[in-house]
N, C-alpha and C positions, 0 to 999 in steps of 0.2 A: 485447337491447334494448341492453345495455350493449355491445357490441361496434358496433352501428349506428351510437352515439353516437360512440364514438372516430373509426370512418373517417369520418361526418362531420365531426368536428374537423380531421381531418387531411388532408382532402380540399379546406380553404379556402383558398383562393389557386393552387391547382396550374394553374389554366389559365392562368394572369399569365404563369407563366413555364415555361409546358410546351417553350417551342424552346430552354430553356438549357441549361446545363453542370448535369450533374446529378452531386450529390458526396454521398459517404456515410462517416459517421465511426461508426467500430465502437469505441464506449466512454464513459461522460458524466464519466471524470474528470478532471482540471485540464487532461491532453495532450489527450484530444476535446475539450476547449470551449475551449481555446486557439487550437487548430485550426481550428473549427467560426467563430471570431470571426475568424482572420486570412484565412480563406478570402470569408469572407461582404465583409470590406473591401478584400481583391484580386480578386474578380471581383466585380461591382457585379451580374451578373445572374443567377450561378450559386443553385443550390437545393442545400440542404445539410439532409441529416438527419440527427440523431444516434442512434444504436441502443444499447443497453445492455440484458444479461442481466437487470438487476434492475428494480424498478418505480420506483426512485426513484433520481435521478439524481447526479451529484457526485463517486460512488466514490470515494479516499480520503477526501478532505475530510470526507465526512459517516462513514468507516466506518475510517479510517485515525488521523487527526489527534485527539488526546487531548481528553476531554471538557474537563478545565480549560485549555484554549487556545482559547479563544471568538473570539482577536482573527485568529487565524489561519482561520478560519471564513468572514471574511467575504467572501472573495473569490466565494461565491457568490451574491452580489446581481450582482456584474460576468459570473457565468452564466446566469444567471436573465435577464439582458436576452438575452445571446446565444440562449437556447432561446424568447423571445419575438419576436425578429425575424422579419418578414413572410417572410423565405425562407427559415427555419431549423424544422425541427420536429424533438420529440424519440417518439423511440419505448419507451418502457419495457418491460420482459419479455420483449425478446425475445435467443433465446441463437442466437448463431451457432453453426453445426452441427448445430441439430436443429431450431428457427422457421424455419430459412433459413442454406442453406449458402453458401461464400464463393465458389464456384464461381455460386451465382444474383446474388449481389450485385452480382458484377463484369460479369454481362451486364446487371443493370438500370442500373450506372450508368455514367458517363464516369471516374472518379475512385474510387479508397475503401482510406480509410485506417484501418489498423488502430491503435487507441491501448488496448486490452483491459487495459493493464498486466500485473503478477504477484499471481497469483489462487493458488499454491503456494510450496512451503518446498524451499530446498536440505537436505539430509539427509547427516549428518555419517555414513552407516555403520558406526555401530559397535553393538557385542552389548549387547542390551538398548534397544534405539531404540523398540521397539515396545511397551515396558512401558506398564501406564498410570498417569497421572499427570505425565506427557511430554506437554507440547502445546507447540506451534511459538506464537513470539511473535506470528506472525500469528493466529492462531487466539483466542489471550485478546484481542486487541488489538480483534477485531472482536467478539467476546464482549461487552466493555463495553461495545462503541458500539453494541449494536443490531442487527449486521448478522443477515439470517435466517437463514443458512449457519451460524451458528455459536449461535443462541438454547439449542440444546439441552448445550452443551459442557459446563459444569458443573462447572469445578474444583475441586474440593473444597480450599479455601482454609480449612474447620474443622478439617481433619484432622492438619495440620501447624504447627510453630511456624516452618518453614526452608523458603525456598525459593531454589533455585540458578537463576540467569539465567545462560546460556549467551550471550557477546557484550556489549560495551560502549558499543553505537553508543547511537543517539539512541532507536530505537525500544524497546532494553534500557533504557533509562533512564527511558523513559514509562510501562514494564510496572512498573519497581519503585517508579515514585511513586505508580502508583495503587495499589499494594502496600503502600506505607506512609503514605500521606496519610490525616491524620485524616480521617473520612466525611462529617462534618457540611460541611466544605469541599466535598467531591464529592457533597452533597446539594442543591448549588443550581446544579449543570452538566447537560448533559443526558447524561451517562452512561446507561446502558439501567434502569431499574426492576431487574432481576433483579441485576444488576450488585452496583448498589448495597445492595439487600439481604443477599446472597451477603457482600461487603465488610465491611459492617455485625457481620456475626459470624465474621468472619475470626481465625483463632487465628495466623496468620502474624505473628510480631515479627523474625524478623532474614531477611535477603533476601542474597544475595551474586552478585554481578556480578563473572563469570569470566571472565579476556580471556587469549591465546595470549601476546600480548606484552605490554610496559610500558606505563607511563601515559604516556611521550612519544608510543605511538602509538597510545591508547587512541580509537577512532573518532566519539567525541561532540563536541557542538559546545557554545562555554565557558557560552550560554546555557541549555541541557538542562543541563547539568551542575551550573552557580551553581543553579536551580531544584531538582533534587534534594537537594541540600546545605542547603536552606535549609528544608527541610523542620522544622515544630517537632517539638521534643524527639528529634529523631532522631540518634542517635548514629553517630558516621562513625569505621569502623574502616581504617584502610590501614599494613600493615607498611613501615615507615621504610626497611628495607635494598632495598624493592621502587622506592622513590623517587631510588636512587642509580642517576645518569647516567654509560654509556661516552662513550667520546670523539666517536664517531659518533652517538649520543643527540643529544650539544650539538650538533654540526654542523643536527641534523635541527630540534630546539627554535628554534635561531638564522635558520634559513630560514623556518619558518612559525607565523605571528604564531599562529594558530588553536590548534597543537597548543603551543604556549609558554604561551597563556591556558590551554587545559586543562591542563597540568601545573602552572600555577604555584595554581591553582583547587585540584589535589589536594595538592601539599605543604603548600596552609594546611592545608586541613583535617586532613592528618596529625599535622600540628604543633599545632594546637588539640584534638585530640580527648581525650575524658575518661579519668581514670585507669582507671575501672569502669564498668559500668552497672546500674543500677538492676533491679529484676525487673520484668520486663512492660516495659521500656523498648523500645521500636523499634530495630533496627540495619542499619544497611546496609555491609557488607562490598565494599570492593573489593579483587577476588582476580589479583593477573598472574601471569605465566608459569606460565601451569597449560592442559594440554591437555583433554581428558575423553578418557579410554582406554577407557570401558566404562561402561553404568549396571548398578549392581548391585539387584538384584529380593530383594524382602522375605522373609523365611522366615514371618513369620506373615501375611502377606498377599499369595497366592499370585498373581503377574503383576501388580503392584503394586511398583514405585522403591521403592527405600531410602534410595537414595545414590549419590553418582557416583567413579566412582575419576580419579584425574587422574595425568597424567605431567609433572613438572616440567619446563621446558623454558630454554634460555638464547637468545639471539638471535646469529645468523651473518651475518656481511656487513661491509664498510665502507662499504657506499654506502648515504647518508642516505636514508629515505623506502622503502630494496627489503631493508630486514634480514628475512630470516624466522626463526621458532621452530623450533630442533628441539628434539626429547628428549632427556631427558637419563637416560631409564630408571632416574629414582625416580621413585615413585608416594606416593599418599597420598589417602586416602578421606574424603569430604564427606558425613555424613547429611543425609538429606532427604527428603521425600514429593511434593516437586513440584519439576522442574522445567519451565522457559523455553527455549524454545532460539529464540535470537535472533540467528539465521548468516545470514541471506539470504534474500530471497523468488523464486519464480521464474517465470517467465512460462511459460505452459502452450500447447503446439503445438497447431492443428487442421488438419483435411484441407484439403490444398492451400496449406498453405502452407509454404515451405521455413525449415525453422527449423535454428538450432545448439544441439546437446540440451547441448554442453561450455558453452560462455558463457550458455544460458538467452533467447538475443535469437535477431532476425530479421535474417538478413546483410540489410545495405543499403549503401546509398550515397547520403547526406545525403537518407535516407529513402524512397530508391528500393529495393522490394524486389529480391533479387539471387537468380537462379534459379539460376546456374550459375557459378562462378569459376573457371576454368582457366587457371595462368599469368599474361597480361596482357590476356585474353580475359574480361570480364564480360557476362553474358545478363541482362539485367530483365525483370523483370517489368511488361508494360506495364499501367499504371493502378491500378498495387497498391503501396500506401506505406504507411510505418508511423509513429510517432510514440510518444515516452515511454521509459518501461520497455520496451517491447517491441522497439525501438529501440537501446537505449544501456546497458539493464540498471537494475536497480531503485538508481538513484542519485539524489541530487540532494536539493532540497527545491521545493516546488509552485512558486515563480517558477521553476525549472527548465526544467520544461515549457514556457513560455513562448519561449525561445531556440530548446529544441529542436522547437515549430512553425513557428515563423518558418525555421526551415533546411526543414520540409518542405514547408511551401506554396509557399514560391520554387521547390523541385521541381516542383511540379504544375504550377505557373504556367509556368516551362518548358517543359513536356512539351505544355502545354495549347495555348501559342503555335505549337508544332512541328507538332503533330498539327491546329492549326486549319487550316493550311493546306493538308492534305492531303485530297485528295477522299474516303480512305474516313471520316474522321472527318465532314465533309458531309452526309455521305448515310446513316451510320449514328445517326439519336434513338437516346434510350433512354429507356424510360418512366421511371425513374425513384421517384418517391414515391408512382406512381398504380401502376406497376408491382410495387413491394414492399406495398402495400396489398391488393392481390389475391390476392399467392403468399400472404401470411399467411393472408389472410381464407379460403384455401383448404386451409389445415392450420390452422383455428381456432384460432388462436392469438389469448388476448385482448391485445389493445394497449392499454397505459397511457400515455395523450400527456400532455403534459405540464399540460394542467389538471384532468388525474386526478391526477398528483401533488402541483397544490397543492393539492389536494383532503385528501390526508394531510397534508401540513404545515400546512394550517389545525386538522387533526384534532389533531396532538401540539402544537402550538402551543396551542390549547386545555386540552388536556390537563395540560401543562406548567405552565400559570399560575394550575392549583389547587394548586399541589406548589410555587409559586417555583421554577419552574425554568425555561429557554428553551424548553425542549420536553418532551414525553415521547415519547419515539421508541416507534411502532409497531415490533416486534422478529420478525413469523412472516409467512410468508409469506401467510397465511389471512388477517393480520390487513391488510395491505397492499392485498392486490389486493381484497378486499371493500369497504371505503373507497374504495380507487381508482375502483370501478367503481359504485359508489352514485348 
């Protein structure tokens, strides 16, 4: 019955647009929704379908943005209007590669845009990386944001008073802030309940943010840094010797307003740091010029991390912005029983998709997928496009995807114009949404349309209101699908 109701909902409006251009967007995060929005505006008769492997839309806005950043999540209102557009439909719980193949999608639609982001992690490839107690920052973020894939991550925040975060970008600062911020402040956010309960019993009092290069090269923004530095009753530790700038650093700071502001904030924090720490007081240590050499295994707790061995580094190079960290051969150990690696997200390849494993992106020219590039000759995959992190790598803010989508949609429109004048385009109608529904029905896939997501949204909002929270997220696949299909 649930399947029939979902199909009935999704069929609405199909016949009206049956003769028009059919486009499928894979991924319902910012890149996917901005692409859909631009397509609907640029192509007045196009039918746009958005599919996602999760039963919930909005991608990293829901599972990546920190719970104490509600203002960043306001964009879901805009995305909701896109999903409710009469020429747009959302298909949740559809996994590309198992629910339906990329080849099948390309047969069903005039154009397919892949915007499914980066759902894996870069690795350090150093000894001990598989020890328990070591997690990627992505997993930890998904855990406290209630992503169903990381519901059972259960990082043991009770077992140690020290956590080491490898990396100094915005995600690393988010993670540090969640670990150190007073839990009463988190209790009124949409943080997952299981994470809040764990953090309320957390023993962690010291967090080390470790970077290979210096404070001038720290990858965070001033806004994020200012926020973590402003946590109540938090002691900030920075070695003043690390703040000494080389002539190249001076030039780098001079050329970049963002890096100059970040450096100034760090220098000010170092100058105003307390002379001593009270017992139990929370501490944030910024550690520069260190790269991880190996993870140390616990003697008492077999298979668990007990610390990190770091190699001290120096910067080489005289070009501002291009300095690299070189090891000095001098090492030091830092004891901890929790390590979070914030060294970058990585996209996952799928069958039938050209993929650059080194860069972790799909080769493309202005969003057009490249199947082969030799010399000056470029061979494109007709009707196949990319947007977002899959296109450019895991960089930028949410709004970056807006400009990224504009470029990809411009390429789609150019290509459709060219194809529309050919006889092959006009004589080859595509089934689009009707064909997708039929294919998913044949595979007995439980489709979660946007109306079913609205049931999830209502349930979460209702549960949240009982706890003075904006929402209480449903965090397991079973819970989400049960409410969606009621």
